[in-house]
GULUM-197885 format. One record per residue (C-alpha): residue number from 1; x negated, y negated, z negated. Coordinates in steps of 0.05 Angstrom, whole numbers. Layout:
GULUM-197885
<pos NUM x X y Y z Z>
...
//
This chain:
GULUM-197885
<pos 1 x 0 y 0 z 0>
<pos 2 x -26 y -68 z 18>
<pos 3 x -34 y -119 z -37>
<pos 4 x -48 y -193 z -35>
<pos 5 x -86 y -214 z -97>
<pos 6 x -119 y -277 z -70>
<pos 7 x -118 y -342 z -110>
<pos 8 x -71 y -395 z -83>
<pos 9 x -105 y -460 z -65>
<pos 10 x -69 y -526 z -73>
<pos 11 x -64 y -558 z -5>
<pos 12 x -56 y -628 z -29>
<pos 13 x -76 y -669 z -89>
<pos 14 x -18 y -716 z -78>
<pos 15 x 18 y -728 z -144>
<pos 16 x 88 y -753 z -148>
<pos 17 x 110 y -790 z -211>
<pos 18 x 179 y -810 z -233>
<pos 19 x 247 y -786 z -213>
<pos 20 x 295 y -831 z -175>
<pos 21 x 356 y -817 z -217>
<pos 22 x 406 y -870 z -195>
<pos 23 x 416 y -897 z -125>
<pos 24 x 471 y -890 z -76>
<pos 25 x 447 y -898 z -4>
<pos 26 x 467 y -842 z 43>
<pos 27 x 418 y -803 z 86>
<pos 28 x 407 y -836 z 153>
<pos 29 x 392 y -796 z 215>
<pos 30 x 333 y -813 z 259>
<pos 31 x 323 y -799 z 332>
<pos 32 x 258 y -775 z 362>
<pos 33 x 235 y -752 z 430>
<pos 34 x 202 y -683 z 425>
<pos 35 x 131 y -680 z 446>
<pos 36 x 109 y -634 z 501>
<pos 37 x 48 y -591 z 495>
<pos 38 x 5 y -572 z 554>
<pos 39 x -29 y -505 z 554>
<pos 40 x -97 y -493 z 584>
<pos 41 x -102 y -428 z 624>
<pos 42 x -157 y -379 z 608>
<pos 43 x -179 y -317 z 644>
<pos 44 x -180 y -272 z 583>
<pos 45 x -127 y -281 z 528>
<pos 46 x -157 y -232 z 479>
<pos 47 x -185 y -256 z 412>
<pos 48 x -261 y -256 z 405>
<pos 49 x -305 y -248 z 344>
<pos 50 x -281 y -278 z 278>
<pos 51 x -315 y -339 z 250>
<pos 52 x -306 y -380 z 187>
<pos 53 x -279 y -450 z 194>
<pos 54 x -279 y -474 z 122>
<pos 55 x -264 y -547 z 136>
<pos 56 x -194 y -534 z 163>
<pos 57 x -160 y -492 z 109>
<pos 58 x -208 y -469 z 54>
<pos 59 x -190 y -401 z 28>
<pos 60 x -164 y -375 z 94>
<pos 61 x -200 y -335 z 147>
<pos 62 x -195 y -365 z 216>
<pos 63 x -206 y -325 z 280>
<pos 64 x -237 y -355 z 341>
<pos 65 x -183 y -397 z 374>
<pos 66 x -183 y -391 z 450>
<pos 67 x -139 y -419 z 504>
<pos 68 x -82 y -372 z 521>
<pos 69 x -39 y -359 z 581>
<pos 70 x 27 y -324 z 594>
<pos 71 x 16 y -254 z 623>
<pos 72 x 85 y -250 z 655>
<pos 73 x 136 y -296 z 687>
<pos 74 x 193 y -262 z 650>
<pos 75 x 234 y -300 z 599>
<pos 76 x 205 y -302 z 529>
<pos 77 x 241 y -253 z 483>
<pos 78 x 262 y -280 z 415>
<pos 79 x 293 y -240 z 358>
<pos 80 x 327 y -272 z 298>
<pos 81 x 372 y -257 z 239>
<pos 82 x 409 y -321 z 256>
<pos 83 x 407 y -373 z 311>
<pos 84 x 376 y -430 z 272>
<pos 85 x 307 y -424 z 301>
<pos 86 x 332 y -417 z 372>
<pos 87 x 375 y -480 z 363>
<pos 88 x 314 y -518 z 338>
<pos 89 x 273 y -492 z 396>
<pos 90 x 325 y -516 z 446>
<pos 91 x 328 y -584 z 412>
<pos 92 x 253 y -596 z 401>
<pos 93 x 218 y -552 z 452>
<pos 94 x 268 y -564 z 507>
<pos 95 x 279 y -491 z 525>
<pos 96 x 344 y -465 z 553>
<pos 97 x 375 y -397 z 565>
<pos 98 x 338 y -398 z 631>
<pos 99 x 273 y -394 z 591>
<pos 100 x 289 y -344 z 537>
<pos 101 x 328 y -282 z 519>
<pos 102 x 354 y -278 z 447>
<pos 103 x 373 y -218 z 404>
<pos 104 x 410 y -235 z 340>
<pos 105 x 425 y -185 z 285>
<pos 106 x 454 y -218 z 223>
<pos 107 x 454 y -159 z 175>
<pos 108 x 385 y -155 z 143>
<pos 109 x 382 y -80 z 139>
<pos 110 x 405 y -71 z 211>
<pos 111 x 357 y -125 z 234>
<pos 112 x 297 y -92 z 201>
<pos 113 x 318 y -25 z 230>
<pos 114 x 321 y -57 z 299>
<pos 115 x 254 y -91 z 291>
<pos 116 x 221 y -27 z 265>
<pos 117 x 246 y 12 z 325>
<pos 118 x 224 y -37 z 379>
<pos 119 x 158 y -52 z 346>
<pos 120 x 141 y 22 z 341>
<pos 121 x 139 y 33 z 416>
<pos 122 x 143 y -36 z 448>
<pos 123 x 207 y -24 z 487>
<pos 124 x 247 y -89 z 487>
<pos 125 x 201 y -116 z 433>
<pos 126 x 204 y -191 z 419>
<pos 127 x 149 y -239 z 436>
<pos 128 x 166 y -279 z 374>
<pos 129 x 215 y -266 z 318>
<pos 130 x 240 y -296 z 253>
<pos 131 x 248 y -264 z 185>
<pos 132 x 280 y -285 z 120>
<pos 133 x 235 y -292 z 59>
<pos 134 x 265 y -229 z 29>
<pos 135 x 229 y -185 z 80>
<pos 136 x 184 y -229 z 122>
<pos 137 x 121 y -205 z 86>
<pos 138 x 136 y -134 z 108>
<pos 139 x 119 y -157 z 179>
<pos 140 x 68 y -212 z 164>
<pos 141 x 25 y -163 z 125>
<pos 142 x 30 y -109 z 179>
<pos 143 x -6 y -96 z 244>
<pos 144 x 58 y -110 z 282>
<pos 145 x 44 y -185 z 282>
<pos 146 x -16 y -224 z 306>
<pos 147 x -52 y -284 z 279>
<pos 148 x -29 y -354 z 297>
<pos 149 x -100 y -362 z 325>
<pos 150 x -83 y -307 z 375>
<pos 151 x -32 y -352 z 408>
<pos 152 x -79 y -411 z 408>
<pos 153 x -57 y -448 z 345>
<pos 154 x -116 y -476 z 305>
<pos 155 x -116 y -481 z 230>
<pos 156 x -131 y -555 z 237>
<pos 157 x -59 y -563 z 261>
<pos 158 x -33 y -535 z 195>
<pos 159 x -70 y -575 z 142>
<pos 160 x -8 y -614 z 122>
<pos 161 x 33 y -552 z 106>
<pos 162 x 49 y -530 z 35>
<pos 163 x -1 y -478 z 14>
<pos 164 x 50 y -427 z -11>
<pos 165 x 81 y -423 z 59>
<pos 166 x 13 y -405 z 88>
<pos 167 x -7 y -358 z 33>
<pos 168 x 59 y -322 z 40>
<pos 169 x 46 y -315 z 115>
<pos 170 x -26 y -289 z 111>
<pos 171 x -49 y -217 z 110>
<pos 172 x -96 y -184 z 61>
<pos 173 x -156 y -214 z 98>
<pos 174 x -126 y -284 z 89>
<pos 175 x -111 y -291 z 163>
<pos 176 x -49 y -333 z 175>
<pos 177 x 2 y -296 z 217>
<pos 178 x 65 y -339 z 215>
<pos 179 x 92 y -409 z 204>
<pos 180 x 155 y -441 z 178>
<pos 181 x 185 y -509 z 191>
<pos 182 x 219 y -515 z 123>
<pos 183 x 201 y -504 z 51>
<pos 184 x 249 y -480 z -2>
<pos 185 x 221 y -504 z -70>
<pos 186 x 270 y -495 z -127>
<pos 187 x 296 y -534 z -186>
<pos 188 x 355 y -529 z -234>
<pos 189 x 419 y -559 z -206>
<pos 190 x 465 y -580 z -263>
<pos 191 x 534 y -609 z -268>
<pos 192 x 524 y -678 z -298>
<pos 193 x 589 y -683 z -337>
<pos 194 x 578 y -616 z -370>
<pos 195 x 505 y -632 z -386>
<pos 196 x 526 y -698 z -418>
<pos 197 x 579 y -664 z -460>
<pos 198 x 541 y -603 z -483>
<pos 199 x 467 y -622 z -479>
<pos 200 x 472 y -696 z -495>
<pos 201 x 446 y -725 z -430>
<pos 202 x 456 y -723 z -355>
<pos 203 x 390 y -758 z -339>
<pos 204 x 343 y -710 z -302>
<pos 205 x 281 y -735 z -338>
<pos 206 x 312 y -729 z -406>
<pos 207 x 344 y -662 z -389>
<pos 208 x 278 y -632 z -368>
<pos 209 x 260 y -618 z -441>
<pos 210 x 320 y -571 z -446>
<pos 211 x 287 y -526 z -394>
<pos 212 x 213 y -539 z -407>
<pos 213 x 201 y -469 z -436>
<pos 214 x 239 y -403 z -438>
<pos 215 x 251 y -413 z -513>
<pos 216 x 281 y -482 z -495>
<pos 217 x 327 y -448 z -444>
<pos 218 x 352 y -400 z -497>
<pos 219 x 363 y -457 z -546>
<pos 220 x 401 y -497 z -493>
<pos 221 x 444 y -436 z -478>
<pos 222 x 461 y -432 z -552>
<pos 223 x 479 y -506 z -555>
<pos 224 x 526 y -501 z -495>
<pos 225 x 558 y -437 z -521>
<pos 226 x 569 y -463 z -591>
<pos 227 x 595 y -532 z -570>
<pos 228 x 645 y -502 z -521>
<pos 229 x 667 y -444 z -565>
<pos 230 x 642 y -397 z -510>
<pos 231 x 685 y -426 z -455>
<pos 232 x 624 y -457 z -420>
<pos 233 x 556 y -425 z -409>
<pos 234 x 489 y -453 z -390>
<pos 235 x 481 y -399 z -336>
<pos 236 x 529 y -350 z -305>
<pos 237 x 480 y -293 z -318>
<pos 238 x 407 y -280 z -335>
<pos 239 x 390 y -265 z -263>
<pos 240 x 398 y -339 z -249>
<pos 241 x 330 y -351 z -280>
<pos 242 x 297 y -288 z -254>
<pos 243 x 257 y -318 z -196>
<pos 244 x 229 y -375 z -238>
<pos 245 x 208 y -325 z -291>
<pos 246 x 172 y -280 z -241>
<pos 247 x 134 y -338 z -210>
<pos 248 x 102 y -352 z -278>
<pos 249 x 60 y -288 z -272>
<pos 250 x -12 y -285 z -252>
<pos 251 x -14 y -217 z -216>
<pos 252 x 32 y -179 z -169>
<pos 253 x 70 y -114 z -174>
<pos 254 x 11 y -73 z -150>
<pos 255 x -62 y -78 z -173>
<pos 256 x -117 y -31 z -152>
<pos 257 x -66 y 15 z -122>
<pos 258 x -23 y 23 z -184>
<pos 259 x 42 y -8 z -208>
<pos 260 x 29 y -69 z -251>
<pos 261 x 78 y -104 z -298>
<pos 262 x 42 y -168 z -315>
<pos 263 x 43 y -183 z -390>
<pos 264 x 67 y -254 z -374>
<pos 265 x 134 y -228 z -350>
<pos 266 x 147 y -176 z -405>
<pos 267 x 181 y -231 z -443>
<pos 268 x 238 y -228 z -393>
<pos 269 x 263 y -166 z -428>
<pos 270 x 273 y -203 z -493>
<pos 271 x 298 y -265 z -456>
<pos 272 x 353 y -226 z -421>
<pos 273 x 371 y -185 z -483>
<pos 274 x 378 y -248 z -526>
<pos 275 x 426 y -277 z -475>
<pos 276 x 466 y -212 z -473>
<pos 277 x 467 y -198 z -548>
<pos 278 x 488 y -270 z -565>
<pos 279 x 539 y -273 z -509>
<pos 280 x 506 y -334 z -479>
<pos 281 x 525 y -320 z -406>
<pos 282 x 583 y -290 z -368>
<pos 283 x 536 y -232 z -348>
<pos 284 x 548 y -248 z -274>
<pos 285 x 493 y -228 z -225>
<pos 286 x 472 y -276 z -171>
<pos 287 x 513 y -269 z -107>
<pos 288 x 570 y -235 z -143>
<pos 289 x 641 y -262 z -136>
<pos 290 x 643 y -283 z -209>
<pos 291 x 578 y -321 z -201>
<pos 292 x 603 y -359 z -140>
<pos 293 x 674 y -371 z -167>
<pos 294 x 646 y -408 z -227>
<pos 295 x 610 y -459 z -184>
<pos 296 x 671 y -503 z -181>
<pos 297 x 711 y -489 z -244>
<pos 298 x 667 y -527 z -294>
<pos 299 x 650 y -465 z -334>
<pos 300 x 575 y -462 z -318>
<pos 301 x 526 y -519 z -329>
<pos 302 x 468 y -497 z -283>
<pos 303 x 452 y -460 z -219>
<pos 304 x 379 y -450 z -200>
<pos 305 x 354 y -455 z -129>
<pos 306 x 330 y -496 z -70>
<pos 307 x 361 y -556 z -34>
<pos 308 x 385 y -507 z 18>
<pos 309 x 419 y -468 z -36>
<pos 310 x 453 y -530 z -62>
<pos 311 x 479 y -548 z 7>
<pos 312 x 502 y -480 z 29>
<pos 313 x 518 y -438 z -32>
<pos 314 x 539 y -492 z -81>
<pos 315 x 572 y -527 z -21>
<pos 316 x 556 y -596 z -47>
<pos 317 x 539 y -631 z 18>
<pos 318 x 600 y -656 z 56>
<pos 319 x 558 y -662 z 119>
<pos 320 x 537 y -588 z 119>
<pos 321 x 601 y -549 z 104>
<pos 322 x 673 y -550 z 125>
<pos 323 x 692 y -533 z 53>
<pos 324 x 662 y -575 z -2>
<pos 325 x 656 y -560 z -76>
<pos 326 x 706 y -607 z -110>
<pos 327 x 653 y -623 z -162>
<pos 328 x 606 y -652 z -108>
<pos 329 x 576 y -717 z -133>
<pos 330 x 576 y -692 z -205>
<pos 331 x 510 y -656 z -198>
<pos 332 x 437 y -671 z -209>
<pos 333 x 371 y -632 z -206>
<pos 334 x 316 y -623 z -257>
<pos 335 x 253 y -581 z -263>
<pos 336 x 253 y -507 z -279>
<pos 337 x 206 y -476 z -331>
<pos 338 x 161 y -451 z -274>
<pos 339 x 152 y -479 z -204>
<pos 340 x 177 y -431 z -151>
<pos 341 x 208 y -422 z -83>
<pos 342 x 266 y -380 z -60>
<pos 343 x 286 y -368 z 12>
<pos 344 x 259 y -394 z 77>
<pos 345 x 247 y -370 z 148>
<pos 346 x 180 y -351 z 180>
<pos 347 x 168 y -345 z 254>
<pos 348 x 114 y -298 z 280>
<pos 349 x 88 y -269 z 344>
<pos 350 x 91 y -194 z 354>
<pos 351 x 32 y -152 z 376>
<pos 352 x 68 y -143 z 443>
<pos 353 x 73 y -218 z 457>
<pos 354 x 55 y -231 z 529>
<pos 355 x 82 y -302 z 529>
<pos 356 x 29 y -331 z 484>
<pos 357 x 27 y -401 z 515>
<pos 358 x 103 y -410 z 512>
<pos 359 x 105 y -380 z 443>
<pos 360 x 54 y -430 z 418>
<pos 361 x 91 y -488 z 451>
<pos 362 x 156 y -468 z 417>
<pos 363 x 124 y -457 z 349>
<pos 364 x 86 y -523 z 352>
<pos 365 x 149 y -561 z 371>
<pos 366 x 190 y -532 z 313>
<pos 367 x 138 y -521 z 258>
<pos 368 x 81 y -571 z 271>
<pos 369 x 103 y -631 z 311>
<pos 370 x 108 y -687 z 260>
<pos 371 x 159 y -729 z 298>
<pos 372 x 205 y -669 z 302>
<pos 373 x 195 y -652 z 229>
<pos 374 x 210 y -724 z 211>
<pos 375 x 275 y -719 z 249>
<pos 376 x 293 y -658 z 208>
<pos 377 x 277 y -696 z 143>
<pos 378 x 326 y -750 z 167>
<pos 379 x 378 y -696 z 172>
<pos 380 x 368 y -673 z 100>
<pos 381 x 318 y -616 z 110>
<pos 382 x 259 y -604 z 63>
<pos 383 x 206 y -593 z 115>
<pos 384 x 139 y -558 z 111>
<pos 385 x 97 y -622 z 112>
<pos 386 x 66 y -651 z 49>
<pos 387 x 57 y -721 z 78>
<pos 388 x 130 y -728 z 102>
<pos 389 x 159 y -700 z 37>
<pos 390 x 115 y -745 z -5>
<pos 391 x 142 y -805 z 33>
<pos 392 x 213 y -780 z 26>
<pos 393 x 205 y -771 z -49>
<pos 394 x 199 y -846 z -58>
<pos 395 x 248 y -868 z -4>
<pos 396 x 316 y -894 z -27>
<pos 397 x 346 y -868 z 37>
<pos 398 x 346 y -799 z 5>
<pos 399 x 386 y -818 z -56>
<pos 400 x 443 y -770 z -43>
<pos 401 x 515 y -785 z -61>
<pos 402 x 530 y -711 z -69>
<pos 403 x 476 y -709 z -122>
<pos 404 x 503 y -768 z -161>
<pos 405 x 456 y -817 z -126>
<pos 406 x 393 y -778 z -143>
<pos 407 x 334 y -768 z -95>
<pos 408 x 317 y -694 z -106>
<pos 409 x 252 y -694 z -68>
<pos 410 x 206 y -717 z -124>
<pos 411 x 226 y -658 z -167>
<pos 412 x 226 y -608 z -110>
<pos 413 x 160 y -635 z -82>
<pos 414 x 124 y -618 z -147>
<pos 415 x 153 y -549 z -144>
<pos 416 x 131 y -540 z -71>
<pos 417 x 60 y -563 z -87>
<pos 418 x 54 y -516 z -146>
<pos 419 x 91 y -455 z -120>
<pos 420 x 46 y -394 z -115>
<pos 421 x 55 y -338 z -65>
<pos 422 x -12 y -304 z -76>
<pos 423 x 17 y -247 z -117>
<pos 424 x 72 y -226 z -69>
<pos 425 x 67 y -159 z -34>
<pos 426 x 100 y -132 z 29>
<pos 427 x 154 y -95 z -10>
<pos 428 x 166 y -152 z -59>
<pos 429 x 242 y -153 z -52>
<pos 430 x 249 y -79 z -64>
<pos 431 x 206 y -83 z -127>
<pos 432 x 245 y -143 z -151>
<pos 433 x 312 y -108 z -144>
<pos 434 x 287 y -46 z -181>
<pos 435 x 261 y -90 z -237>
<pos 436 x 326 y -129 z -243>
<pos 437 x 364 y -64 z -251>
<pos 438 x 323 y -40 z -311>
<pos 439 x 325 y -109 z -344>
<pos 440 x 401 y -107 z -342>
<pos 441 x 403 y -36 z -367>
<pos 442 x 355 y -53 z -424>
<pos 443 x 397 y -114 z -444>
<pos 444 x 459 y -71 z -448>
<pos 445 x 425 y -19 z -492>
<pos 446 x 413 y 36 z -441>
<pos 447 x 340 y 39 z -463>
<pos 448 x 317 y 36 z -535>
<pos 449 x 250 y 6 z -520>
<pos 450 x 218 y -38 z -467>
<pos 451 x 169 y 19 z -452>
<pos 452 x 227 y 64 z -433>
<pos 453 x 253 y 10 z -387>
<pos 454 x 185 y 2 z -354>
<pos 455 x 180 y 77 z -343>
<pos 456 x 249 y 76 z -311>
<pos 457 x 226 y 21 z -266>
<pos 458 x 168 y 63 z -241>
<pos 459 x 214 y 123 z -232>
<pos 460 x 260 y 81 z -190>
<pos 461 x 202 y 58 z -147>
<pos 462 x 182 y 130 z -136>
<pos 463 x 253 y 150 z -119>
<pos 464 x 255 y 93 z -67>
<pos 465 x 190 y 117 z -37>
<pos 466 x 152 y 54 z -57>
<pos 467 x 98 y 90 z -96>
//
C-alpha cells in the first residue's frame, strides 16, 4: 500500500489578521476575457530524465518539462462525476462539443468502476478526468495518471496555489499529478441568533474561544444543552467535527506498512462518548435526513464545512439554489479547533492521454489563468490562488448578506493556508468510514475499551480488503 508521509510546506507566508464581521455589500460579478495559450510542437512528447527545480516549489520533485503535441486529431475525451469542469472549460478555454467528448457518471461507486475498467486496458479511456476529494487520491497516487509536467505544465505556473491542494495531488515521490481550480477550506458555520442566545455572542471573533479546543467544544455543547433544556444542540452529531479532529493528527492511517492510529486522535473516542453519554447531540450522522432537516428548524447551532458546503448543503446563498434556507442571513462563520479542508475536485491526465497540448490548454485556462480565477472569485468561489484570496479577504465586496454581512474569506484563508494533506493515503475515505463506525459503536457501549474498538477497526479494514 502506498503511503504519503511527507511534510507539508506552507506555500505562502501571507498572514491575514482581523475578521470583517459586519458589512452588507453584495458580491459583484466581474467579466474577463479568457486568455489563449499557444502550444509549441515537439517531435517527441515523452518525458526525459528527472531533474530537481527547487526554486519553483520546494519540497516537490519536478520532472523535465518539455513541449508537447497532440498525437491524434480526435476529440479530447473527458470523464467527470459532474459537468462542472466541462462547463468551466467551455467558458474559459473556449472549447465546444466539436472539440471534446464527455462521459459523466454521477454515482461515485459507478464512476470509479467505470474509470477502473477503462484505465485497465485503455479502451475508451479519458485523456483527462476529474475526481471528487473522497477518492481522487486513489488515482493521483497510482500509475494511471501522469505528472502535470508530462503535459507541459511547469511548477513555476503553480506557485500561487495552496500547498495542501498540491500535496494532495502528488504521488509518493512528491511529483504533482493533478490540479484544482478551487479550494475548500473549512470553518464552523453558526446560526447567529442561537449563538447569541445560548453562547452569549454572535460575533465570530468572540465566538472563536468557544471552539478553540476540543474541551471548549464539549463545554459549549453543555452550555447550549443546559440553557435550552435539551431542545437545541451545539451539533447535530459527533461526526460533524470528525474531519477537523482528524486533521489535527501528525501521521496517516498507515506507517511503515502497518495500520497506525495516531495518538493525537485517540481523544476522539472520549470526545464522542462524552457527547453521547451527556446527550449533547441528536446523534445524527452527517448526510442523514435528520442532520439535513435540522439545518432550518433552529435546533442546531453549528454546521462545519466549506463555503461550498454553506452554499449547497446549508442552502444559504440565494444566488446558488432554487430553494433557500429560510434562516439565510442569520449565519456567520468562525474558526474550527483545527484547520482543515473538506471536498474539492481535482483534474488529472490519464496515462493514455494523447491530447497533451489540448489537455494543458484546458487545465491552464481553468486552474491557472489568473484572470479566469479572478472571475470565479467574483462569482463567489474560493479559488486555488493565495494572492487572489488574500485580496478577497480584505475586500468589502465579499461581505455576504446571506452570512449576516460577514466576509468569510479571512477565516477560510487561514484554514486554507494551514490545511495539511501530507498524511492522506490513497484509501483515505475507506479508512475514515471504518473508523467512524467504531467510534459510534464505542460511544454507544458496544466496546468496553478503546483498545477493543481499535482492534475492531483493524478487523473491518481486513474485511474490506484494505490490509
